[in-house]
VMD Tcl script that draws the C-alpha trace (Angstrom):
set ca {
  {103.47 76.39 103.51}
  {101.85 75.44 100.23}
  {98.94 77.66 99.30}
  {95.85 75.56 99.14}
  {93.45 78.46 98.99}
  {90.79 79.35 96.46}
  {92.10 81.87 93.97}
  {90.38 84.18 91.48}
  {90.75 81.38 88.93}
  {88.57 79.05 91.04}
  {85.27 80.92 90.62}
  {83.50 83.02 88.02}
  {82.74 86.62 88.91}
  {80.24 86.98 86.04}
  {77.40 89.26 87.15}
  {78.63 89.11 90.77}
  {79.52 92.00 93.05}
  {83.09 91.24 94.14}
  {84.70 93.14 97.01}
  {88.48 93.23 96.51}
  {90.76 94.25 99.39}
  {93.85 95.76 97.76}
  {96.93 97.38 99.19}
  {96.83 100.92 97.82}
  {98.89 102.30 100.70}
  {101.04 104.33 98.30}
  {103.39 107.21 99.14}
  {101.91 110.64 98.41}
  {103.59 114.04 98.11}
  {101.33 117.11 97.85}
  {98.45 114.86 96.78}
  {100.48 113.19 94.00}
  {101.46 109.49 94.04}
  {105.28 109.18 94.07}
  {105.47 105.38 93.62}
  {102.59 103.38 92.12}
  {104.19 99.90 92.47}
  {101.35 98.68 94.67}
  {98.67 99.90 92.25}
  {100.38 98.18 89.31}
  {100.72 94.99 91.37}
  {96.93 94.88 91.89}
  {96.03 95.25 88.19}
  {96.13 91.56 87.08}
  {93.47 90.54 89.64}
  {91.28 93.57 88.86}
  {91.54 92.97 85.10}
  {90.64 89.29 85.50}
  {87.47 90.17 87.44}
  {86.53 92.86 84.88}
  {87.06 90.35 82.04}
  {84.82 87.86 83.87}
  {82.03 90.46 83.85}
  {82.18 91.04 87.58}
  {81.16 94.24 89.36}
  {84.46 95.13 91.00}
  {84.34 97.00 94.33}
  {87.83 97.94 95.53}
  {88.80 98.88 99.08}
  {92.07 99.69 100.86}
  {93.60 101.70 103.66}
  {96.11 104.49 103.12}
  {98.37 105.88 105.83}
  {97.91 105.55 109.57}
  {94.97 108.03 109.81}
  {96.00 109.29 113.24}
  {94.00 112.55 113.02}
  {90.72 111.02 111.83}
  {89.41 111.21 108.23}
  {91.12 113.92 106.14}
  {91.62 114.78 102.47}
  {95.41 114.18 102.65}
  {94.76 110.47 103.25}
  {91.83 110.16 100.86}
  {92.05 107.52 98.12}
  {91.02 110.07 95.45}
  {94.53 110.12 93.82}
  {94.43 106.30 93.69}
  {91.10 106.34 91.81}
  {92.60 108.75 89.28}
  {95.74 106.63 88.74}
  {93.70 103.41 88.55}
  {91.44 104.93 85.88}
  {94.54 105.78 83.81}
  {96.06 102.31 84.23}
  {92.82 100.43 83.46}
  {91.81 102.75 80.62}
  {88.31 103.08 82.10}
  {86.57 105.15 84.75}
  {86.97 104.00 88.33}
  {84.09 105.58 90.22}
  {85.33 106.95 93.55}
  {83.07 106.98 96.61}
  {84.46 109.93 98.55}
  {82.16 109.47 101.57}
  {84.21 109.28 104.78}
  {81.75 106.72 106.13}
  {83.13 104.28 103.49}
  {80.05 102.03 103.42}
  {77.35 104.72 103.66}
  {74.48 105.64 101.34}
  {76.83 106.95 98.63}
  {78.57 103.57 98.47}
  {75.29 101.63 98.43}
  {73.96 103.77 95.56}
  {77.20 103.50 93.57}
  {77.20 99.70 93.88}
  {73.49 99.45 93.00}
  {74.13 101.36 89.76}
  {77.01 99.10 88.66}
  {77.00 97.18 85.39}
  {79.16 94.08 84.74}
  {82.78 95.20 84.23}
  {82.35 98.42 86.23}
  {84.84 99.39 88.93}
  {84.11 101.35 92.12}
  {86.71 102.39 94.71}
  {85.56 102.94 98.28}
  {87.09 105.56 100.57}
  {90.06 104.76 102.89}
  {88.91 101.91 105.17}
  {90.82 103.40 108.11}
  {88.54 106.45 107.98}
  {86.36 104.11 110.01}
  {88.14 103.45 113.31}
  {86.35 100.09 113.35}
  {88.64 98.86 110.54}
  {91.29 98.00 113.14}
  {88.64 95.94 115.00}
  {88.77 98.07 118.13}
  {86.55 97.22 119.87}
  {85.93 93.81 118.27}
  {82.16 94.30 118.15}
  {82.48 97.51 116.14}
  {84.94 95.81 113.80}
  {82.45 93.00 113.20}
  {79.72 95.53 112.37}
  {81.95 97.35 109.86}
  {83.01 94.04 108.29}
  {79.33 93.14 107.85}
  {78.62 96.52 106.19}
  {81.43 95.80 103.71}
  {80.14 92.28 103.07}
  {76.61 93.63 102.53}
  {77.87 95.47 99.44}
  {79.14 92.28 97.78}
  {78.48 88.64 96.87}
  {82.10 87.40 96.86}
  {85.39 88.60 98.35}
  {88.98 88.58 97.11}
  {91.95 89.47 99.30}
  {94.90 90.75 97.29}
  {96.45 92.91 100.01}
  {99.55 91.01 101.07}
  {100.87 94.19 102.69}
  {97.97 94.00 105.18}
  {97.62 90.22 105.40}
  {99.32 90.10 108.81}
  {96.62 92.29 110.34}
  {93.31 90.79 111.46}
  {91.45 93.93 110.38}
  {87.77 94.14 109.42}
  {88.36 94.43 105.66}
  {91.10 91.77 105.67}
  {90.09 88.91 107.92}
  {86.64 89.54 109.41}
  {84.60 90.32 106.28}
  {85.10 86.71 105.07}
  {82.82 85.38 107.79}
  {79.87 87.42 106.51}
  {80.55 86.55 102.86}
  {80.58 82.84 103.81}
  {77.32 83.27 105.73}
  {75.53 84.22 102.54}
  {77.13 81.48 100.47}
  {79.77 83.66 98.82}
  {83.34 82.75 97.90}
  {86.44 84.09 99.72}
  {89.48 83.84 97.45}
  {92.99 85.25 97.20}
  {94.12 87.35 94.25}
  {97.12 86.78 91.97}
  {99.40 89.00 94.02}
  {98.67 87.14 97.26}
  {99.17 83.84 95.49}
  {102.54 84.91 94.08}
  {103.72 86.19 97.47}
  {102.80 82.99 99.26}
  {104.27 80.79 96.56}
  {107.61 82.61 96.57}
  {107.99 83.28 100.30}
  {106.42 79.98 101.32}
  {108.66 77.92 99.07}
  {111.76 79.85 100.06}
  {111.23 79.17 103.72}
  {109.65 75.72 103.66}
  {111.17 74.12 100.60}
  {114.20 76.08 99.37}
  {116.67 74.97 96.72}
  {119.93 74.90 98.69}
  {122.29 76.46 99.56}
  {119.77 78.89 101.07}
  {121.18 82.25 102.19}
  {119.13 84.71 104.23}
  {120.24 88.33 104.58}
  {118.83 90.49 107.36}
  {119.49 94.20 107.78}
  {117.72 97.24 109.11}
  {118.08 99.14 112.34}
  {116.70 97.07 115.16}
  {117.38 93.54 116.38}
  {114.12 93.70 118.34}
  {112.06 93.87 115.10}
  {113.61 90.68 113.78}
  {114.04 88.46 116.85}
  {111.75 85.65 115.73}
  {112.91 85.95 112.13}
  {116.56 85.40 113.13}
  {115.54 82.42 115.24}
  {113.39 80.84 112.52}
  {115.82 81.51 109.66}
  {118.76 80.01 111.56}
  {116.86 76.73 111.45}
  {115.86 77.02 107.79}
  {118.83 78.71 106.07}
  {122.34 77.40 105.47}
  {123.89 80.84 105.90}
  {122.46 83.84 107.76}
  {124.01 87.23 107.00}
  {123.44 90.13 109.40}
  {124.12 93.73 108.40}
  {122.61 97.15 109.01}
  {122.21 98.73 112.44}
  {121.22 95.41 114.01}
  {124.72 94.00 113.40}
  {126.25 96.21 116.10}
  {124.35 94.47 118.89}
  {125.87 91.20 117.64}
  {129.35 92.77 117.47}
  {128.90 94.12 120.99}
  {127.86 90.61 122.08}
  {131.18 89.37 120.69}
  {132.91 91.83 123.04}
  {133.83 94.41 120.36}
  {133.95 98.18 120.99}
  {131.21 99.65 118.80}
  {131.53 103.34 119.74}
  {128.29 105.29 119.35}
  {126.76 102.78 116.95}
  {123.17 101.66 117.40}
  {123.05 98.98 120.09}
  {120.17 97.30 121.89}
  {121.67 96.52 125.28}
  {118.67 94.41 126.28}
  {119.28 92.06 123.35}
  {122.99 91.28 123.90}
  {122.24 87.96 125.59}
  {119.81 87.08 122.81}
  {122.55 87.72 120.22}
  {124.93 85.49 122.18}
  {122.28 82.75 122.21}
  {121.79 83.06 118.44}
  {125.54 82.83 117.77}
  {125.70 79.72 119.96}
  {122.64 78.27 118.18}
  {124.26 78.82 114.76}
  {127.37 76.98 115.92}
  {125.35 74.12 117.39}
  {123.31 73.70 114.17}
  {126.42 73.97 112.00}
  {125.09 77.08 110.24}
  {127.15 80.02 109.03}
  {126.30 83.31 110.74}
  {128.13 86.10 108.92}
  {128.64 89.48 110.59}
  {130.43 92.58 109.25}
  {134.24 92.37 109.40}
  {134.66 96.08 108.68}
  {132.46 99.15 109.03}
  {131.96 102.55 107.42}
  {132.04 105.05 110.28}
  {131.33 108.75 110.82}
  {131.19 111.24 113.67}
  {127.39 111.36 113.67}
  {124.25 110.35 111.79}
  {123.87 112.47 108.61}
  {121.63 115.53 108.97}
  {119.83 115.96 106.64}
  {119.72 112.21 106.01}
  {120.92 112.57 102.39}
  {123.44 115.37 103.10}
  {127.22 115.18 102.55}
  {129.11 113.22 105.22}
  {132.75 112.45 105.95}
  {133.39 108.73 106.45}
  {136.21 106.24 106.88}
  {136.36 102.44 106.95}
  {137.76 100.50 109.93}
  {137.81 96.85 111.00}
  {134.64 95.87 112.89}
  {136.55 95.45 116.17}
  {138.31 98.83 115.86}
  {135.47 101.37 115.92}
  {136.68 104.44 117.88}
  {134.63 105.27 120.98}
  {133.47 108.63 119.54}
  {132.40 107.31 116.12}
  {129.41 105.31 114.87}
  {129.02 102.67 112.21}
  {126.53 103.61 109.47}
  {127.18 101.03 106.72}
  {129.11 97.81 106.13}
  {132.71 98.26 104.92}
  {134.38 97.17 101.66}
  {135.75 93.83 102.92}
  {132.28 92.96 104.26}
  {130.72 93.82 100.89}
  {132.98 91.18 99.30}
  {132.33 88.64 102.08}
  {128.53 89.01 101.75}
  {128.63 89.05 97.92}
  {130.68 85.82 97.87}
  {128.11 84.10 100.11}
  {125.36 85.17 97.69}
  {127.31 83.87 94.66}
  {127.34 80.36 96.11}
  {123.59 80.36 96.88}
  {120.64 78.85 95.01}
  {117.96 80.68 97.06}
  {118.39 84.12 98.66}
  {115.94 86.02 100.84}
  {116.85 89.62 101.72}
  {115.08 91.81 104.25}
  {116.55 95.14 105.40}
  {119.30 97.46 104.13}
  {122.99 97.20 105.11}
  {123.30 100.83 106.15}
  {121.71 104.28 105.89}
  {120.88 103.70 102.22}
  {119.00 107.01 101.89}
  {122.44 108.67 101.91}
  {124.52 108.21 98.72}
  {127.77 107.88 100.72}
  {126.24 105.28 103.06}
  {124.34 103.30 100.40}
  {127.41 101.44 99.13}
  {126.88 98.34 101.29}
  {123.24 98.05 100.26}
  {124.18 98.60 96.60}
  {126.85 95.88 96.81}
  {124.34 93.36 98.20}
  {121.66 94.34 95.67}
  {124.23 94.02 92.86}
  {125.30 90.56 94.07}
  {121.65 89.45 94.08}
  {121.07 90.97 90.63}
  {124.03 89.06 89.18}
  {123.28 85.61 90.63}
  {121.27 82.84 88.96}
  {119.69 81.98 92.31}
  {116.04 82.60 93.13}
  {116.15 86.03 94.78}
  {113.35 87.22 97.03}
  {113.24 90.72 98.47}
  {111.13 90.99 101.61}
  {109.30 94.28 101.21}
  {109.82 97.52 103.09}
  {113.19 99.25 102.87}
  {114.95 96.54 100.85}
  {112.24 96.76 98.19}
  {112.55 100.57 98.19}
  {116.34 100.24 97.92}
  {116.07 97.85 94.94}
  {113.61 100.16 93.20}
  {115.63 103.32 93.84}
  {118.94 101.74 92.88}
  {117.53 100.25 89.67}
  {117.92 96.54 90.48}
  {114.22 95.67 90.78}
  {113.84 93.95 87.39}
  {116.79 91.65 88.17}
  {115.11 90.05 91.21}
  {112.89 86.93 91.04}
  {110.35 88.43 93.41}
  {109.98 91.68 95.34}
  {107.42 91.40 98.11}
  {104.86 94.17 98.47}
  {104.55 93.71 102.23}
  {107.29 94.59 104.70}
  {105.64 93.56 107.95}
  {103.71 90.72 106.33}
  {106.80 89.22 104.68}
  {108.64 89.40 108.02}
  {105.86 87.54 109.82}
  {105.85 85.00 107.00}
  {109.61 84.51 107.43}
  {108.97 84.04 111.15}
  {106.75 81.10 110.26}
  {103.55 82.79 111.47}
  {100.13 82.18 109.98}
  {98.82 85.37 108.37}
  {95.17 86.23 109.19}
  {94.48 87.47 105.64}
  {95.66 84.18 104.15}
  {94.06 81.98 106.78}
  {90.65 83.66 106.25}
  {90.40 82.65 102.58}
  {88.45 79.48 101.66}
  {90.42 76.27 101.22}
  {90.23 74.69 97.76}
}
mol new
graphics top color blue
foreach p $ca { graphics top sphere $p radius 0.5 }
foreach p [lrange $ca 0 end-1] q [lrange $ca 1 end] { graphics top cylinder $p $q radius 0.2 }
display resetview
């Protein structure tokens, strides 16, 4: 899936109003940003447009906004952090209407090199294009503020939302350019090459809780990868499908047949499908999640009926690490256990460590695996950490992402 889309290097923003859709969906605690990875990731594109002499209008969503517009999900803390990182004022439009009079006035007053940040796009229900007509109207209001559009929000690229994939139509209508930013370009280059044109052996590692979330990914990666490793909660449905006793471990009974099909498919294609050979078990899920917990390690087919598996065991750590050592390309999506708990993070740490020590191209597919790498201090050892959990999964499924598709071809 080579990226043949216009990028920020393919047009000059000089004197133009450029609307940039970023992914500023950062974690907040008591109004303070606890992890600004996504803000830092957006800086190269913003700086390029400032250097060009563009008038840079930033927009993003934050949170799910279930209760309607509210100060807890306002982008005000993002404007403050952005101002610090850019070393210049980022004017924040606090109006809950996002594209109202306050926004229009702020944009009209802009000079080349100025930066404005609009309020949380999800404060307008129309952002999620429900109903479609309302979404179109909101997209047009956004486009009316600008001449050109840049999408740099890989974390939202799998959603056909107004500010991601509908606004482009109205920019095109007035002769403007729709391009992707540096972050989007990097994501598509890394993920696209890994899946479509990997240096082999290609090893894919999938973890996380639910098989259901990764059905199409497992299917697609079995065709593309040489070895597919399955850990985390989703492994127990596979173990159950092999006829093992899994005790109280997480199992999706509706997906047992699917797991059997996938194991048969791997065999038919001559691919290695690696499952845990031993498991770290406990009486119950830790409560609180990071609290002390008593565990033991047993073979994967010997889990007692009253216990549950919460991480891969020591022999499995070695098995998975050895598979990584032999690889030239590795894609990892999803932790091996309840990594939020120090006692149950060992499997995830072992995998992260194996990736950190290999010379292979290592790509971490967003979400929990990215959080795990950051928390465990392995982030700088990876070739690429994706900023989009859901988007990277859909990419690994082989789906076309609306946010990418909507950009102009070169």
